[in-house]
C-alpha positions, 0 to 999 in steps of 0.5 A, a space after each residue: 500500500 502507498 501512503 501519500 501526504 498533503 502537509 502544510 504549516 500556517 500561523 493563525 492570527 494572534 486573536 484566534 482564541 485557544 480551544 476554538 474547535 468549531 473554527 478549526 473544524 469548520 475550516 477543515 470541512 471546507 477542505 474535505 468538501 473540496 477533496 470529496 469532489 475528487 474522490 467519493 470515498 472522501 465524502 460522507 461521514 468523518 469521525 474523531 479519532 480514538 484509541 480503538 475502532 469503537 472509540 474512533 467511530 463514536 463521534 461524527 465530526 459533521 452533522 447536517 452540514 455543520 460541525 457536530 455538537 457531540 464532537 465539540 463537546 468531546 474535544 472540550 472534555 479532553 482539552 477545553 478546561 483548566 490549563 489544557 486549554 492553553 496547551 498545543 492540541 492534536 486533533 485527529 479525524 478520519 473517514 471511517 473507511 478501512 478498505 484498501 485505497 479508501 482510508 483517509 486521516 486528517 491530523 491538525 496541530 493547533 494552539 502551538 504558540 510560537 510554532 506553526 500550526 499544521 494540517 496533515 492529510 494522509 491517503 491510502 493509494 492503490 498501487 495502480 499508477 493513479 491518484 485518488 485526487 486525479 491528475 497533477 492539475 486536479 491535485 494542484 487544485 487541492 493544494 491551491 485550495 489549502 493554501 488559500 484557506 490557510 494562508 500557508 507557509 508551504 504545502 507539499 504533496 506526494 508519497 510519504 516515502 519520499 521524505 527519505 530521498 529528499 536532498 536536505 534533511 533540514 529543508 522542505 522536500 518538493 516531492 510531487 508538488 510544493 506550494 511556496 508563497 512566492 511568485 516564481 518564474 521558469 527562469 528561477 526553476 527551469 527544472 519544474 515541469 509546471 509552475 501553477 500560480 495561486 491567486 487571491 483577490 486577483 493577485 498571485 499569492 504564491 506558486 505550486 512547483 510540480 516535478 512530474 506532469 505526465 503521470 503520478 509521482 512514483 518514489 520508486 521511479 528514479 527519474 521522478 526522484 531526480 526531478 524533485 531533487 534537482 528542483 530542491 537544489 535549484 531552490 536552495 541555491 536561491 534561498 527559496 527552499 525554507 528550512 524547517 527551523 524557520 517555519 
C-alpha cells in the first residue's frame, strides 16, 4: 500500500482564541468538501479519532452540514478546561473507511504558540499508477485550495516515502508538488515541469512547483526522484527552499 501526504504549516492570527474547535473544524470541512469532489470515498461521514475502532467511530465530526455538537463537546472534555486549554492540541479525524485505497486521516496541530500550526492529510493509494485526487492539475487544485484557506507557509504533496530521498534533511522536500508563497518564474526553476500560480483577490499569492506532469509521482521511479531533487537544489541555491527551523 502507498501512503501519500498533503502537509502544510500556517500561523493563525494572534486573536484566534485557544480551544476554538468549531473554527478549526469548520475550516477543515471546507477542505474535505473540496477533496470529496475528487474522490467519493472522501465524502460522507468523518469521525474523531480514538484509541480503538469503537472509540474512533463514536463521534461524527459533521452533522447536517455543520460541525457536530457531540464532537465539540468531546474535544472540550479532553482539552477545553483548566490549563489544557492553553496547551498545543492534536486533533485527529478520519473517514471511517478501512478498505484498501479508501482510508483517509486528517491530523491538525493547533494552539502551538510560537510554532506553526499544521494540517496533515494522509491517503491510502492503490498501487495502480493513479491518484485518488486525479491528475497533477486536479491535485494542484487541492493544494491551491489549502493554501488559500490557510494562508500557508508551504504545502507539499506526494508519497510519504519520499521524505527519505529528499536532498536536505533540514529543508522542505518538493516531492510531487510544493506550494511556496512566492511568485516564481521558469527562469528561477527551469527544472519544474509546471509552475501553477495561486491567486487571491486577483493577485498571485504564491506558486505550486510540480516535478512530474505526465503521470503520478512514483518514489520508486528514479527519474521522478531526480526531478524533485534537482528542483530542491535549484531552490536552495536561491534561498527559496525554507528550512524547517524557520517555519
